[in-house]
C-alpha positions in Angstrom: 194.8 224.5 31.9 192.1 225.4 34.3 189.5 226.2 31.6 190.6 223.0 29.9 190.1 221.1 33.1 186.9 222.5 33.9 185.5 221.6 30.3 186.4 217.9 30.8 184.9 217.6 34.5 181.8 219.2 32.8 182.0 216.7 30.0 182.5 213.9 32.5 179.7 214.8 34.5 177.1 215.4 31.7 178.0 211.6 30.3 177.5 210.3 34.0 174.1 211.9 34.4 173.2 210.7 31.2 174.1 207.1 32.2 172.2 207.4 35.4 169.1 208.8 33.8 168.8 206.1 31.2 166.0 203.7 31.5 166.2 200.0 31.3 163.3 198.8 29.0 163.9 194.8 30.3 163.2 196.0 33.8 160.1 198.0 34.0 159.9 200.5 36.9 157.6 203.5 38.0 159.9 206.0 36.4 160.3 204.1 33.0 157.8 205.7 30.8 158.2 202.8 28.2 157.2 200.1 30.7 153.5 200.3 29.4 150.7 199.8 31.3 147.8 197.0 31.7 144.0 197.6 31.3 142.3 194.1 32.2 138.6 194.0 31.1 137.6 191.1 33.7 134.7 188.8 32.7 134.2 187.3 36.1 132.3 189.2 38.7 132.8 186.4 41.4 136.4 187.1 41.5 136.6 191.0 40.7 138.1 191.6 44.2 141.0 189.1 43.6 141.9 190.4 40.5 142.3 194.0 42.4 144.5 192.3 44.6 146.6 190.6 42.1 147.1 194.0 40.4 148.1 195.4 43.5 150.6 192.7 44.1 152.2 193.2 40.6 152.4 196.8 41.1 154.3 196.1 44.1 156.7 193.6 42.5 157.2 195.2 39.3 156.0 199.0 39.3 153.8 198.4 36.5 150.2 199.8 37.0 147.2 197.1 36.0 143.8 198.5 35.8 141.2 196.0 36.5 137.4 196.6 35.6 134.8 193.8 35.8 131.6 193.9 33.6 128.4 193.1 35.5 126.9 189.5 34.8 125.7 189.0 31.3 126.9 192.3 30.1 130.5 191.5 29.2 129.9 192.0 25.3 128.2 195.1 25.8 130.7 196.4 28.2 133.7 195.6 25.7 131.9 197.1 22.8 131.9 200.5 25.1 135.3 200.2 26.5 137.4 199.4 23.3 136.2 202.4 21.6 137.7 204.6 23.9 141.2 206.1 23.7 142.1 204.3 26.9 140.7 200.9 26.0 141.3 197.4 27.3 144.9 195.7 26.4 143.9 192.3 27.7 140.0 191.1 27.2 138.3 188.1 26.6 136.7 186.4 23.8 134.1 183.3 23.9 135.9 180.9 21.7 135.4 180.6 17.8 132.4 182.7 17.7 133.7 185.4 19.9 137.0 185.4 17.6 134.8 186.2 14.7 133.2 189.3 16.2 136.4 190.5 17.6 139.2 189.5 14.9 140.1 193.0 14.3 141.3 193.5 17.7 143.0 190.1 18.7 146.9 190.4 18.6 148.8 187.2 17.2 150.1 185.6 20.3 151.9 182.6 18.7 155.2 183.6 19.7 154.7 184.4 23.3 155.7 182.3 26.3 152.0 182.3 27.4 151.0 180.3 24.2 154.2 177.7 24.9 152.8 177.1 28.2 149.6 175.6 26.8 149.5 171.8 28.0 147.1 171.4 24.9 147.8 173.9 22.0 144.7 172.6 20.6 142.7 174.4 23.0 143.8 177.9 21.7 141.6 179.7 19.3 143.8 179.8 16.3 143.6 179.6 12.3 146.3 179.8 9.5 146.9 183.5 10.3 147.8 183.0 14.1 146.7 182.2 17.6 144.4 184.8 18.7 142.8 183.4 22.5 144.5 181.5 25.0 142.2 179.8 27.4 143.3 180.3 31.1 141.0 178.1 32.9 139.3 174.5 32.6 135.9 174.5 34.0 133.2 172.0 34.4 129.5 172.1 35.3 126.8 169.9 36.4 124.3 169.3 39.2 125.9 170.5 42.6 124.3 168.6 45.4 124.4 168.5 49.4 125.4 165.2 50.3 124.3 165.8 54.0 120.8 166.3 52.9 121.0 163.3 50.5 122.0 161.1 53.3 119.2 162.4 55.6 116.9 161.4 52.5 118.4 157.9 52.0 118.4 157.2 55.6 114.3 157.7 55.3 112.3 154.2 55.9 109.7 155.1 53.5 111.9 156.4 50.6 110.6 155.4 47.2 113.6 154.3 45.6 115.8 151.2 45.9 119.1 153.1 46.0 120.9 153.9 49.1 123.3 157.0 47.9 123.4 159.8 45.4 126.4 158.2 44.1 124.2 155.4 42.3 122.3 157.7 40.1 123.2 157.4 36.8 120.3 158.2 34.6 117.5 160.7 34.4 114.9 157.8 35.5 116.8 157.5 38.8 117.5 161.1 39.4 114.0 162.2 38.7 112.6 159.5 41.0 114.9 160.8 43.7 114.0 164.2 43.1 110.2 163.7 43.0 110.3 161.6 46.2 112.6 164.2 48.1 110.1 166.7 47.3 107.2 164.7 49.1 109.7 164.6 52.2 110.8 167.9 52.0 109.6 169.0 55.6 111.4 166.0 57.2 114.6 167.0 55.2 114.1 170.8 56.1 114.4 172.3 52.8 112.0 174.8 50.7 112.6 172.5 47.5 115.0 170.1 46.1 116.4 172.6 43.6 117.4 176.1 44.1 115.3 178.6 42.2 115.5 178.5 38.5 116.8 182.0 37.9 114.6 183.7 34.9 115.0 187.3 35.5 116.7 189.5 32.8 120.2 188.5 32.1 120.3 185.5 34.7 118.7 182.7 32.3 122.3 181.6 31.1 122.6 178.3 33.0 119.6 177.4 30.9 120.5 179.1 27.4 123.5 178.0 27.3 125.0 175.3 29.9 121.6 173.4 29.8 121.3 173.7 26.1 124.6 172.5 25.5 124.2 168.9 26.4 121.2 168.3 23.9 123.3 170.0 21.3 126.1 167.9 22.1 124.3 165.0 21.5 122.8 165.9 18.2 125.9 167.1 16.9 127.7 163.9 18.1 125.7 161.8 15.7 126.7 164.2 12.8 130.2 164.5 13.8 131.6 161.5 11.7 134.7 161.4 14.0 135.2 165.3 13.7 135.4 167.5 17.0 131.8 168.1 17.9 132.3 172.1 17.9 134.1 172.1 14.5 130.8 170.1 13.1 128.5 172.5 15.2 130.0 175.4 13.3 128.9 174.2 10.0 125.6 173.0 10.9 122.2 174.2 11.8 120.7 172.6 14.9 116.9 171.0 14.5 117.0 170.7 18.4 116.4 166.7 18.0 116.7 166.2 21.8 114.2 169.2 22.8 112.1 166.8 24.7 115.0 165.8 26.7 115.9 169.5 27.8 112.1 170.1 28.6 112.3 166.9 31.2 115.1 168.1 33.1 113.8 171.9 32.9 110.3 170.7 34.2 112.1 168.8 36.8 114.1 171.9 38.0 110.9 173.9 37.7 108.6 171.4 39.6 110.8 170.7 42.4 111.9 174.3 43.2 112.1 176.3 46.3 110.1 179.0 44.2 106.9 178.9 42.6 106.9 179.2 38.8 105.2 182.7 38.8 108.0 184.2 41.1 111.0 182.9 38.9 111.1 186.0 36.7 112.6 187.8 39.6 115.1 185.3 40.6 118.9 185.6 39.9 121.8 183.2 39.9 122.9 184.7 43.5 119.3 184.2 44.9 119.7 180.4 43.7 123.4 179.8 45.1 122.1 181.7 48.3 119.4 178.9 48.7 121.6 176.4 48.5 124.3 177.7 50.6 121.8 178.3 53.4 120.5 174.9 53.2 117.3 175.6 51.7 117.7 173.4 48.5 119.6 170.1 48.0 120.7 170.8 44.5 121.6 173.2 42.1 122.8 173.5 38.6 126.1 175.5 38.2 129.8 175.1 37.7 132.7 174.6 39.8 133.3 178.8 40.0 130.2 178.3 42.2 132.1 177.9 45.3 133.0 181.2 45.9 129.4 182.3 45.7 128.5 179.3 48.3 131.2 179.9 50.9 130.8 183.5 51.0 127.3 183.6 51.9 126.6 184.7 55.4 125.2 181.7 57.4 126.5 179.2 54.8 125.7 175.6 56.1 127.1 173.5 53.6 130.4 172.0 54.4 133.2 171.5 51.5 133.3 167.8 52.3 129.4 167.3 51.3 129.7 169.4 48.0 129.3 166.8 45.4 128.4 166.6 41.7 126.1 164.8 39.3 126.1 164.9 35.6 122.7 166.3 34.0 121.0 163.5 33.0 118.6 163.8 30.2 117.2 160.4 29.3 119.3 159.9 26.2 120.5 156.6 25.5 124.1 155.6 26.7 123.9 158.3 29.5 125.1 155.6 32.4 128.4 156.5 31.0 128.1 160.2 31.0 130.3 162.5 33.0 130.2 166.3 33.5 130.2 169.0 31.1 134.2 170.0 30.8 135.7 172.9 29.0 136.0 176.5 28.7 134.8 179.8 27.1 137.4 181.7 28.7 140.2 182.8 26.2 142.2 185.8 26.8 143.2 188.2 24.3 145.7 191.1 23.8 144.3 194.2 22.0 146.3 194.6 19.0 145.5 198.3 18.6 147.1 199.2 21.9 150.6 200.5 22.1 153.5 198.2 21.6 154.6 198.9 25.1 151.1 198.4 26.6 151.0 195.0 24.6 154.3 194.2 25.9 153.1 194.9 29.2 150.2 193.1 29.2 151.7 189.9 27.8 154.2 190.1 30.5 151.4 190.4 33.2 149.9 187.3 32.0 152.8 185.5 31.8 153.9 186.4 35.4 150.4 185.4 36.6 150.6 181.9 35.2 154.1 181.1 35.9 155.5 182.8 38.8 155.3 181.5 42.3 153.0 184.6 43.5 150.8 184.5 40.3 150.4 180.9 40.5 149.5 181.0 44.3 146.8 183.4 43.3 145.5 181.5 40.3 145.3 178.3 42.4 144.3 179.5 46.1 142.1 182.3 45.4 141.0 182.5 42.0 140.4 178.5 42.4 141.0 177.8 38.7 142.4 174.6 37.0 144.7 176.2 34.8 145.7 174.5 31.5 149.3 175.5 31.6 152.8 173.2 32.3 153.6 175.6 34.6 151.6 174.0 37.4 152.2 171.1 39.2 150.2 168.4 40.2 150.4 169.8 43.6 149.5 173.1 42.6 145.7 172.7 42.0 142.6 174.2 43.4 141.9 172.7 47.2 138.3 173.8 47.0 135.8 171.1 46.8 134.2 171.8 43.5 137.3 172.4 41.6 138.3 168.7 43.1 135.1 167.3 42.1 135.6 168.4 38.4 139.5 166.6 38.7 137.7 163.6 40.0 135.3 163.4 37.1 138.2 164.3 34.7 140.1 160.9 36.1 136.9 158.8 36.0 136.0 156.1 33.2 133.1 158.4 31.9 132.5 160.4 28.8 132.8 164.0 29.8 130.9 166.1 27.4 132.5 168.8 25.4 130.7 172.1 25.6 129.2 173.2 22.8 127.7 176.7 23.7 130.9 178.4 22.7 129.6 178.2 19.1 126.2 178.9 19.7 125.4 181.8 16.9 124.9 184.9 18.9 123.9 186.6 22.3 120.8 187.5 20.4 120.2 183.7 19.9 120.4 183.0 23.6 118.1 186.0 24.4 115.5 184.8 22.1 115.8 181.5 23.5 115.5 182.6 27.0 112.4 185.0 26.6 110.8 181.8 24.9 111.6 179.7 28.1 110.3 182.5 30.4 106.9 182.8 28.6 106.8 178.6 28.9 107.5 179.1 32.6 105.0 182.0 32.8 102.1 179.9 31.1 101.6 182.3 28.2 103.0 180.1 25.7 103.5 176.0 25.3 106.6 174.1 24.5 106.2 173.9 20.8 106.8 178.0 20.9 110.1 177.1 22.6 111.2 174.7 20.1 109.9 177.1 17.1 112.2 179.9 18.7 115.1 177.8 19.1 115.3 176.8 15.3 114.4 179.8 13.9 116.6 182.2 15.9 119.4 179.6 15.3 119.1 179.5 11.5 118.6 183.7 11.3 121.6 184.4 13.6 123.8 182.0 12.2 123.1 183.6 8.8 
């Protein structure tokens, strides 16, 4: 009997130990080997530190490891190509709209059955086709001409100003904008600025404000004429571009160059960070950039621009009907899950994103630190960014204007942008005329699209 009882107790103990050691796949913990891990390749250098904070917080709450690597500015595609080939490849990465999906289709998991996709307020924003959903937009953004209203009010108070308007909000055309900018340049000493516009960044890898954002405006108007009621981008994906509004682009670009804080010959060494620092320090009254720039402005040591003085103007180009034009609003930021990752890592990666955009902790980071205008129904009206540029985007979205659809998501390739940027630099340096820029744009667009 003692032997039988001993065997019985051993059996009970074995069952108990097995039960205690069983892992709960629905409640990931540091000891759960099947919980998976996350590797997020971040596109936005300006919020790299915040993503690391988020990763640490998620680890604290769930026990799941989140590795965050951030690509340097304008090197994301190159970094992704390198990282995706490794054994420890990113489980979350970013694609740049429909063109980006074409390049990375073999790595994109179908997300149609995820909560993340169901959260989208407008599911048409997703990158998808008849086979599934492969890219989820995670932020709506806008860009235009940022201006410091304190400097503008100082200008409009001048007794000898050459314009009849009395405030920046009355500017609604290129003609008015150019008249104000030109006259401000004449009064820059009185205004205490080095130039009206911050430096036109032309160093290698820093030309994207012109080769994508500025170029998007003339391409939008050209495609609008050919759209026949279709969306601008879908029309763009089927057509070559003649650069019909080349001269309009040139007028704005020349305005930036001729009224800058920096002489043309020195622009090849200037970066976007240089430009944003000049604006933050009050050396310039205006700069073209998007609402993501608030982090760059507010974090500059010695920043003198007050939040209440940050305002936006559309990029006017002298195109008919622009009096009703708004900002350029859209997104190029689409999250994708690496379909070649393990099942556990894919599940963990999707869970991390769903936590970020639906939990109270995650949403607090999105709104108050990342300053994203997130396109998900998990956010309430009072859960929107408080930073001034994001608020300006929301204001323009609610105005009775025509905010322009982004077209640069469907530009043929990174090579096209580099060809175009090199041609612009040659124009700035005076070694080539504008006809060379036009020719490069058209030829590179056609060859890269083919």
